[in-house]
C-alpha positions as CSV (number, residue, x, y, z in Angstrom):
1,X,76.0,-132.6,180.2
2,X,79.6,-133.3,179.1
3,X,78.4,-135.2,176.0
4,X,76.3,-132.3,174.8
5,X,79.0,-129.7,175.5
6,X,81.6,-131.9,173.7
7,X,79.3,-132.2,170.6
8,X,78.6,-128.5,170.5
9,X,82.3,-127.9,170.4
10,X,82.6,-130.3,167.5
11,X,79.7,-128.6,165.7
12,X,81.5,-125.3,165.7
13,X,85.0,-126.6,165.0
14,X,86.8,-124.3,162.6
15,X,87.0,-125.6,159.1
16,X,84.6,-128.5,159.9
17,X,82.4,-129.4,156.9
18,X,79.8,-132.2,157.4
19,X,78.5,-134.3,154.5
20,X,74.9,-133.9,155.8
21,X,73.3,-131.7,158.5
22,X,69.9,-133.1,159.7
23,X,67.5,-130.6,161.2
24,X,65.1,-132.2,163.7
25,X,65.5,-135.1,166.1
26,X,62.0,-136.7,165.7
27,X,61.6,-140.1,164.2
28,X,62.3,-138.9,160.6
29,X,65.5,-137.0,161.6
30,X,66.6,-139.8,163.9
31,X,66.4,-142.5,161.3
32,X,68.0,-140.3,158.7
33,X,71.0,-139.6,160.9
34,X,71.3,-143.3,162.0
35,X,71.2,-144.6,158.4
36,X,73.5,-142.0,156.9
37,X,76.1,-142.2,159.7
38,X,76.2,-146.0,159.7
39,X,76.7,-145.9,155.9
40,X,79.8,-143.8,156.3
41,X,78.6,-140.2,155.9
42,X,79.9,-137.4,158.2
43,X,76.6,-136.3,159.8
44,X,75.5,-133.7,162.3
45,X,72.0,-133.4,163.8
46,X,70.4,-130.6,165.8
47,X,67.0,-130.0,167.3
48,X,65.7,-126.7,168.7
49,X,64.3,-128.6,171.7
50,X,64.9,-132.1,173.0
51,X,65.0,-135.1,170.8
52,X,61.5,-136.5,170.1
53,X,60.1,-133.4,171.7
54,X,57.0,-133.0,169.7
55,X,55.0,-135.4,167.6
56,X,57.4,-138.3,168.2
57,X,56.6,-138.3,172.0
58,X,52.8,-137.9,171.7
59,X,51.8,-140.8,169.4
60,X,49.5,-143.6,170.2
61,X,52.5,-145.9,170.5
62,X,51.1,-148.0,167.7
63,X,53.1,-149.5,164.8
64,X,50.3,-150.6,162.7
65,X,49.7,-151.4,159.0
66,X,46.9,-148.8,158.6
67,X,43.8,-150.9,158.5
68,X,41.7,-147.7,158.5
69,X,43.1,-146.8,155.1
70,X,41.2,-149.7,153.6
71,X,38.0,-147.7,153.8
72,X,39.5,-145.0,151.5
73,X,40.8,-147.8,149.2
74,X,44.5,-146.9,149.7
75,X,45.4,-150.6,149.2
76,X,49.0,-149.8,148.0
77,X,49.6,-147.8,151.1
78,X,48.2,-150.5,153.4
79,X,50.3,-153.1,151.6
80,X,53.5,-151.0,152.1
81,X,52.7,-150.2,155.7
82,X,52.0,-153.9,156.5
83,X,55.4,-154.8,154.9
84,X,57.0,-152.1,157.0
85,X,55.2,-153.2,160.2
86,X,56.4,-156.8,159.7
87,X,59.9,-155.7,159.0
88,X,59.9,-153.5,162.2
89,X,58.6,-156.4,164.3
90,X,61.3,-158.7,163.0
91,X,64.0,-156.1,163.5
92,X,62.9,-155.1,167.0
93,X,61.2,-158.1,168.6
94,X,61.7,-156.9,172.1
95,X,60.2,-153.5,171.5
96,X,57.7,-153.7,168.6
97,X,55.3,-156.5,169.6
98,X,52.2,-158.1,168.2
99,X,49.0,-157.2,170.2
100,X,45.4,-158.0,169.7
101,X,42.8,-155.3,168.8
102,X,39.3,-156.0,170.1
103,X,36.9,-153.9,168.0
104,X,33.3,-153.4,168.9
105,X,30.8,-152.3,166.2
106,X,27.8,-150.5,167.5
107,X,24.3,-150.9,166.1
108,X,23.6,-148.4,163.3
109,X,27.3,-148.1,162.3
110,X,27.8,-147.2,158.7
111,X,28.8,-150.8,157.9
112,X,27.5,-154.1,159.3
113,X,29.9,-155.8,161.7
114,X,30.3,-158.8,159.5
115,X,31.3,-156.6,156.6
116,X,34.0,-154.9,158.7
117,X,35.2,-158.3,159.8
118,X,35.7,-159.4,156.2
119,X,37.9,-156.3,155.9
120,X,40.1,-157.6,158.8
121,X,40.5,-160.9,156.9
122,X,41.6,-159.0,153.8
123,X,43.9,-156.9,156.0
124,X,45.4,-160.1,157.4
125,X,46.0,-161.4,153.9
126,X,47.7,-158.1,152.8
127,X,49.9,-158.5,155.9
128,X,51.1,-161.8,154.5
129,X,49.5,-163.7,157.5
130,X,52.4,-162.5,159.6
131,X,50.2,-162.1,162.7
132,X,47.6,-164.2,164.4
133,X,44.4,-164.3,162.3
134,X,41.2,-162.4,163.1
135,X,38.1,-163.9,164.6
136,X,34.5,-162.7,164.7
137,X,32.5,-162.3,167.9
138,X,28.9,-161.8,168.9
139,X,28.0,-159.2,171.5
140,X,27.8,-162.0,174.1
141,X,31.3,-163.3,173.2
142,X,32.7,-159.8,173.3
143,X,31.4,-159.4,176.9
144,X,32.8,-162.8,177.9
145,X,36.3,-161.9,176.5
146,X,36.4,-158.4,177.9
147,X,33.9,-157.6,180.7
148,X,34.9,-153.9,180.7
149,X,33.1,-153.3,177.4
150,X,29.5,-152.1,177.4
151,X,27.9,-154.3,174.8
152,X,24.3,-153.1,175.4
153,X,24.3,-151.5,171.9
154,X,26.9,-153.8,170.2
155,X,26.0,-155.4,166.9
156,X,29.1,-157.6,167.0
157,X,32.9,-157.3,166.8
158,X,36.1,-159.0,166.1
159,X,39.7,-159.3,167.2
160,X,42.7,-158.9,164.8
161,X,46.4,-158.3,165.3
162,X,48.7,-155.3,164.8
163,X,51.7,-154.1,166.7
164,X,52.6,-151.5,169.3
165,X,55.7,-150.1,171.0
166,X,56.0,-151.8,174.4
167,X,57.8,-148.8,175.9
168,X,57.3,-145.2,174.9
169,X,57.7,-143.7,171.5
170,X,60.3,-141.1,172.5
171,X,62.6,-143.8,173.9
172,X,62.3,-145.7,170.6
173,X,63.3,-142.5,168.7
174,X,66.2,-141.7,171.0
175,X,67.7,-145.1,170.5
176,X,68.2,-144.1,166.8
177,X,69.9,-140.9,168.0
178,X,72.1,-143.0,170.2
179,X,72.9,-145.3,167.4
180,X,73.8,-142.5,165.1
181,X,76.2,-141.1,167.7
182,X,77.8,-144.5,168.0
183,X,78.5,-144.3,164.2
184,X,80.1,-140.8,164.6
185,X,77.1,-138.5,164.2
186,X,77.5,-135.2,166.1
187,X,74.1,-134.6,167.7
188,X,73.0,-131.9,170.1
189,X,69.6,-131.0,171.5
190,X,68.4,-127.4,172.2
191,X,70.3,-126.1,169.2
192,X,68.2,-124.2,166.8
193,X,68.7,-123.4,163.1
194,X,67.9,-119.7,162.7
195,X,68.9,-119.3,159.0
196,X,70.2,-121.5,156.2
197,X,72.0,-120.2,153.2
198,X,73.5,-122.0,150.2
199,X,76.9,-120.5,149.5
200,X,79.8,-121.7,147.4
201,X,78.4,-125.2,147.1
202,X,77.8,-125.5,150.8
203,X,75.0,-125.0,153.3
204,X,75.8,-122.5,156.0
205,X,73.4,-122.8,158.9
206,X,73.3,-120.1,161.6
207,X,72.7,-122.1,164.8
208,X,71.8,-120.9,168.3
209,X,72.5,-122.9,171.5
210,X,69.2,-122.3,173.2
211,X,70.8,-123.1,176.6
212,X,73.8,-120.7,176.5
213,X,72.5,-118.3,173.9
214,X,75.7,-118.5,171.9
215,X,75.5,-118.6,168.1
216,X,77.7,-120.3,165.6
217,X,77.8,-121.6,162.0
218,X,77.5,-125.2,160.8
219,X,78.6,-126.0,157.3
220,X,77.5,-129.1,155.3
221,X,77.3,-130.3,151.8
222,X,73.7,-131.4,152.1
223,X,70.8,-130.4,154.3
224,X,67.9,-132.7,155.5
225,X,64.9,-130.8,156.8
226,X,63.2,-133.2,159.2
227,X,61.7,-130.5,161.4
228,X,58.4,-132.4,161.7
229,X,55.5,-129.9,161.9
230,X,58.0,-127.0,161.3
231,X,59.3,-128.3,158.0
232,X,57.4,-125.6,156.0
233,X,58.6,-122.8,158.4
234,X,62.3,-123.8,157.9
235,X,61.9,-124.2,154.1
236,X,60.9,-120.5,154.0
237,X,64.1,-119.6,155.9
238,X,66.2,-121.7,153.4
239,X,64.2,-120.3,150.4
240,X,63.1,-123.8,149.3
241,X,60.0,-124.4,147.3
242,X,58.4,-127.8,147.7
243,X,55.5,-129.8,146.1
244,X,54.2,-130.7,149.5
245,X,53.1,-128.8,152.6
246,X,51.7,-129.8,156.0
247,X,48.2,-129.8,157.4
248,X,47.9,-130.5,161.1
249,X,45.6,-132.7,163.1
250,X,45.7,-132.5,166.9
251,X,45.4,-135.7,168.9
252,X,45.3,-136.1,172.6
253,X,45.4,-139.1,175.0
254,X,44.5,-139.3,178.7
255,X,46.5,-141.6,181.0
256,X,44.5,-143.3,183.8
257,X,45.0,-146.3,186.0
258,X,44.8,-149.7,184.3
259,X,41.3,-150.4,183.0
260,X,41.6,-153.9,181.8
261,X,43.7,-156.9,183.0
262,X,44.7,-158.3,179.6
263,X,47.3,-156.8,177.3
264,X,45.0,-156.0,174.4
265,X,43.9,-152.8,172.7
266,X,40.2,-152.0,172.8
267,X,39.1,-150.2,169.6
268,X,35.8,-148.4,169.0
269,X,34.4,-145.8,166.8
270,X,33.9,-142.6,168.8
271,X,30.8,-140.4,168.7
272,X,32.3,-138.5,165.7
273,X,32.8,-141.7,163.8
274,X,36.6,-141.9,164.1
275,X,38.7,-144.6,165.7
276,X,39.1,-144.5,169.5
277,X,41.5,-146.6,171.5
278,X,42.0,-148.0,175.0
279,X,45.7,-148.9,175.0
280,X,47.7,-150.7,177.7
281,X,50.6,-148.7,179.0
282,X,52.4,-150.8,181.6
283,X,50.4,-150.5,184.8
284,X,48.3,-147.7,183.2
285,X,46.0,-147.2,180.3
286,X,46.1,-144.6,177.5
287,X,42.7,-143.5,176.2
288,X,42.1,-141.5,173.0
289,X,42.5,-139.9,170.5
290,X,40.9,-136.8,169.2
291,X,41.2,-135.7,165.6
292,X,41.0,-131.9,165.3
293,X,42.3,-129.8,162.5
294,X,44.5,-126.9,163.7
295,X,46.5,-124.2,162.0
296,X,49.4,-124.1,164.4
297,X,51.6,-127.0,165.5
298,X,51.8,-125.6,169.0
299,X,48.8,-127.2,170.8
300,X,47.6,-128.0,174.2
301,X,44.8,-130.0,175.8
302,X,41.6,-128.1,176.2
303,X,38.7,-128.8,178.5
304,X,36.6,-129.7,175.5
305,X,39.2,-132.3,174.4
306,X,39.2,-133.8,177.9
307,X,35.5,-134.0,178.0
308,X,35.3,-135.6,174.6
309,X,37.6,-138.4,175.6
310,X,35.9,-138.9,179.0
311,X,32.4,-138.9,177.5
312,X,33.4,-141.5,174.9
313,X,35.3,-143.8,177.3
314,X,32.4,-143.7,179.8
315,X,29.9,-144.4,177.1
316,X,31.8,-147.3,175.5
317,X,32.9,-149.1,178.7
318,X,30.9,-150.7,181.5
319,X,32.8,-149.5,184.5
320,X,32.0,-149.7,188.2
321,X,32.3,-145.9,188.4
322,X,32.8,-143.3,185.6
323,X,36.3,-142.1,184.9
324,X,36.5,-138.4,185.9
325,X,38.9,-135.6,185.5
326,X,40.4,-136.5,188.9
327,X,41.4,-139.9,187.6
328,X,43.7,-138.4,184.9
329,X,47.3,-139.1,185.8
330,X,48.8,-137.5,182.7
331,X,48.0,-136.2,179.2
332,X,49.6,-136.5,175.8
333,X,49.0,-133.9,173.2
334,X,50.5,-133.3,169.8
335,X,49.9,-132.7,166.1
336,X,50.0,-135.2,163.3
337,X,51.7,-133.5,160.3
338,X,49.8,-134.6,157.2
339,X,51.5,-134.3,153.9
340,X,49.4,-132.5,151.3
341,X,50.6,-132.2,147.7
342,X,49.9,-128.8,146.2
343,X,46.7,-127.0,147.2
344,X,46.1,-124.2,149.7
345,X,45.8,-126.0,152.9
346,X,42.0,-126.5,152.7
347,X,42.0,-130.1,151.4
348,X,39.7,-132.7,152.9
349,X,42.2,-133.2,155.7
350,X,40.3,-136.1,157.3
351,X,41.1,-138.2,154.3
352,X,44.8,-137.4,154.3
353,X,46.8,-140.4,155.3
354,X,50.0,-140.5,157.4
355,X,52.2,-141.6,154.4
356,X,55.4,-139.7,154.2
357,X,56.8,-137.7,151.2
358,X,60.3,-136.5,150.5
359,X,60.7,-133.4,148.3
360,X,64.2,-133.2,146.7
361,X,66.2,-130.3,145.4
362,X,69.2,-132.0,143.8
363,X,70.8,-128.7,142.7
364,X,70.8,-127.3,146.2
365,X,71.3,-130.8,147.8
366,X,68.3,-130.2,150.0
367,X,65.7,-132.7,151.2
368,X,62.4,-132.1,153.0
369,X,60.5,-134.9,154.8
370,X,56.8,-134.5,155.2
371,X,54.3,-136.6,157.2
372,X,55.3,-140.2,158.1
373,X,54.6,-142.9,160.7
374,X,56.7,-144.8,163.2
375,X,55.7,-147.9,161.2
376,X,57.5,-146.7,158.1
377,X,60.7,-145.4,159.8
378,X,63.2,-147.9,158.4
379,X,62.0,-147.1,154.9
380,X,62.5,-143.4,155.5
381,X,66.1,-144.0,156.7
382,X,66.9,-146.0,153.6
383,X,65.2,-143.6,151.3
384,X,67.1,-140.6,152.6
385,X,70.4,-142.4,152.3
386,X,69.6,-143.3,148.7
387,X,68.7,-139.7,147.8
388,X,71.8,-138.3,149.5
389,X,73.9,-140.7,147.4
390,X,72.1,-139.5,144.3
391,X,73.4,-136.0,145.2
392,X,76.9,-137.2,144.8
393,X,77.8,-137.7,148.5
394,X,79.8,-140.9,148.9
395,X,78.5,-143.5,151.3
396,X,81.4,-146.0,151.7
397,X,79.2,-148.6,153.4
398,X,76.0,-148.0,151.4
399,X,74.7,-151.6,152.0
400,X,75.3,-151.6,155.7
401,X,72.3,-152.7,157.8
402,X,71.9,-149.8,160.2
403,X,68.8,-150.8,162.2
404,X,67.7,-153.7,164.5
405,X,68.4,-155.1,167.9
406,X,71.8,-156.7,168.8
407,X,72.2,-160.2,167.4
408,X,71.2,-163.4,169.2
409,X,74.7,-164.1,170.6
410,X,74.7,-160.8,172.4
411,X,71.2,-161.3,173.7
412,X,71.9,-164.8,174.8
413,X,75.0,-163.7,176.7
414,X,73.0,-161.0,178.4
415,X,70.2,-163.4,179.5
416,X,72.8,-166.0,180.6
417,X,74.6,-163.5,182.8
418,X,71.4,-162.1,184.1
419,X,70.2,-165.6,185.1
420,X,73.5,-166.4,186.8
421,X,73.1,-163.1,188.8
422,X,69.5,-163.9,189.6
423,X,68.7,-160.4,188.3
424,X,64.9,-160.9,188.2
425,X,65.0,-161.3,192.0
426,X,65.5,-157.5,192.1
427,X,62.2,-156.9,190.2
428,X,59.9,-154.9,192.5
429,X,56.5,-156.3,193.2
430,X,53.9,-154.7,190.9
431,X,56.4,-154.1,188.1
432,X,55.0,-154.3,184.6
433,X,57.6,-156.9,183.4
434,X,60.7,-158.8,184.7
435,X,63.8,-156.7,185.2
436,X,65.9,-158.8,182.7
437,X,63.4,-158.3,180.0
438,X,63.1,-154.6,180.6
439,X,66.8,-153.8,180.6
440,X,67.3,-155.7,177.4
441,X,64.4,-154.0,175.6
442,X,65.6,-150.5,176.7
443,X,69.4,-150.9,176.1
444,X,70.1,-154.0,174.1
445,X,73.8,-155.1,174.3
446,X,74.6,-152.0,176.4
447,X,72.6,-153.7,179.2
448,X,75.7,-155.9,179.8
449,X,77.4,-152.8,181.2
450,X,74.5,-152.3,183.6
451,X,74.9,-155.9,184.8
452,X,78.5,-155.2,185.6
453,X,77.5,-152.1,187.6
454,X,75.0,-154.2,189.6
455,X,77.6,-157.0,190.0
456,X,80.0,-154.5,191.6
457,X,77.5,-152.8,193.7
458,X,74.0,-154.4,194.3
459,X,72.7,-150.9,195.3
460,X,72.8,-150.1,191.6
461,X,69.7,-152.3,191.2
462,X,67.6,-150.2,193.5
463,X,64.8,-147.9,192.3
464,X,65.8,-144.3,192.9
465,X,62.2,-143.2,192.7
466,X,59.6,-145.4,194.3
467,X,56.9,-145.4,191.6
468,X,59.2,-145.2,188.6
469,X,60.6,-148.4,187.0
470,X,64.2,-147.0,186.7
471,X,67.2,-148.2,188.6
472,X,70.1,-146.2,190.0
473,X,72.4,-147.7,187.4
474,X,70.0,-146.7,184.6
475,X,70.0,-143.1,185.7
476,X,73.8,-143.0,185.9
477,X,74.0,-144.5,182.5
478,X,71.5,-142.0,181.1
479,X,73.4,-139.1,182.7
480,X,76.6,-140.2,180.9
481,X,75.2,-141.1,177.4
482,X,71.8,-139.8,176.8
483,X,72.2,-136.0,176.8
484,X,69.8,-135.1,179.5
485,X,69.8,-131.2,179.4
486,X,66.6,-130.5,181.3
487,X,64.9,-132.7,183.9
488,X,61.9,-133.2,181.6
489,X,64.2,-134.8,179.0
490,X,64.6,-137.7,181.3
491,X,61.2,-137.8,183.1
492,X,59.1,-137.4,179.8
493,X,61.2,-138.6,176.9
494,X,64.2,-140.9,177.9
495,X,61.6,-142.5,180.3
496,X,57.9,-142.3,180.6
497,X,57.8,-141.5,184.3
498,X,55.6,-138.4,183.9
499,X,53.2,-140.4,181.9
500,X,52.6,-143.0,184.7
501,X,53.2,-141.0,187.9
502,X,51.3,-137.8,188.9
503,X,53.4,-134.6,188.8
504,X,52.8,-133.9,192.5
505,X,54.2,-137.4,193.4
506,X,57.2,-136.9,191.2
507,X,58.1,-133.5,192.8
508,X,57.7,-135.0,196.3
509,X,59.6,-138.2,195.5
510,X,62.7,-138.5,197.8
511,X,64.8,-139.8,194.9
512,X,64.2,-136.9,192.6
513,X,66.8,-134.6,194.1
514,X,69.3,-137.5,194.1
515,X,68.6,-138.0,190.4
516,X,69.0,-134.3,189.7
517,X,72.5,-134.5,191.4
518,X,73.4,-137.4,189.1
519,X,72.3,-135.5,186.0
520,X,73.3,-132.0,186.8
521,X,75.8,-131.9,189.7
522,X,76.0,-128.4,191.2
523,X,73.0,-127.2,189.1
524,X,70.7,-129.9,190.6
525,X,68.5,-127.5,192.6
526,X,68.1,-125.0,189.8
527,X,67.2,-127.7,187.3
528,X,64.6,-129.1,189.7
529,X,63.1,-125.6,190.1
530,X,63.1,-125.1,186.4
531,X,61.1,-128.3,186.0
532,X,58.6,-127.3,188.7
533,X,58.1,-123.9,187.1
534,X,57.5,-125.5,183.7
535,X,54.6,-127.4,185.1
536,X,52.7,-124.2,185.8
537,X,53.6,-122.4,182.6
C-alpha cells in the first residue's frame, strides 16, 4: 500500500492547492481526472470506497449505441451514442470489441419481428455502417444458428452488431485512474469527503481516511462531484442546488457456467417486456438484467430477483436441464443512476435514458455529473475539461489526446518480443484467450515490463491461483501500482476472479495466501480474514 500512503501524504501536504478535486472514482470521475491531468491541471481524486466500487463494477459490460432508445424516438441520443461507441471501439480496439446480438421476438410481442428488424437497419445506418450489417432470421434459422434458444414460440428474429468490454468494467475504469496518476493526479481510494465549504475562493473539503480514521483538509480551486448515485447527497453537503437529480433503477446479473459456445450475446424481451441478455464472460455467462426502481442506491440481490432471472432464462432457452440456484457462481448488483431534470422523483422512470447531464455553478467553480454510460465516457472527460477551462483554470495542454491504447509501434514491439519468447506457450489449457492477447489488453505498453519479469524468471508466468487467469508477475505488478487496499479490490475490481470462481474455491485456493503476502506483507492473514468476514456480512 506504499502508493496509497504516499498519495494520502501528498493530499494533506501543507499549503497544497489543487486546481481540481474530483470526488468519486467511477467511470465519470475516472475520465474527468484522466482528461484534466493529461491537459495539465493539478488534479486530486478521492473515493470513499474502492475505485469503480459501485455502478461501474456492476454493469452489463456493454458499450452500445442505445438501440432501445429508438422506441422512445430519442434519435439524437442514439446518434450521439453510436458516434461515441464507434470512437470508443477505434480508441480501444483490444478492449471494446464488436459483438453480434441475436435477438428473438416471441409471438404476440408488441411489434412484428420484421418491423423490429427494420429498426436494426435504421440503427445500423445511424451508426454509420461502422459494424457488420443486421440480418433477419426465421424461427428455424435462429435454431440452426443457436441451438440453445427455445424457438417454440418464436415469431422470428435478427442479428445485429454492437460492442462490449471484453474484460470487466471495473478494470476498464481503473485504467483511466492509472492513466490520470501517470499524468500527475494524486488519487486515493477509501478517502471520504465529509464536508465541502467554499471559502476565500477555494474549496475546502474535510476528508477522512476510512482505513486509518484520520481526517485532513484538501483545498482546490474547483470541485467535480462525480459521486455516482451519491451525487445528490454530496451536493447537500456542499450546499449546491442543481437542475437535475437522480432516480435509481436496480439491475442484477447472475454468473453461471458457459451456456453457448459462440461469442455472441443472446437478447430477448423478458416477461415484463424489458430487454434481457445472455452475455459471454470468458468461460462463463452473465445473465440478466432486472429493472426495478429503488429509493436507495445501497442494494442487494433478493430471492425475488434471482427467481425472476432464473425463470426467464429457463423459459427462453432450450437447455438439457434447468439452471438452478446451485448453478449460480456469482452475482452482480447495482443501481443505474438516471438523470431527471426538475420534478420530485416520481417521473416515468422507465422512460428515462442513461444520457448524462452536467450541472455547472460557474461562480462556485462546482460541477455535478448525473447519469451516464460507459459508451459516452470519452465525451464526458472532454466536456468536463472544457467546463473547467471556462471557469478560468488554465489547461496548458488543452488539445492533448488523453485516451486510447498505446500506439501501433508499442503494440508491435510487445507482440514481437512475446513471439520471440514464445509467450503463448505459457497459456494454460482452457484459458479464454491467448496469454499475449490478454496481457496487452489489460496493460498496454506496460506489458513490456511483465515480459521482462518473465524473461528473468519464467516462474513469473505461472498462475498463482489455479482457476484465475492471473500470473504471478501480474499480481506483483498490481501490488506495486494499482492501490489494492483490501483483498476484494483485487479479486472483484482489478480482476474479475470473484465473478468467475466460487467464493469457497477462492478461500481454499493454495495461492490466495501467497497473493495476500504479495499485496499486504505482514498484514496478509488479517486482510484474508477481513475478506472472508465480508462474505458473510
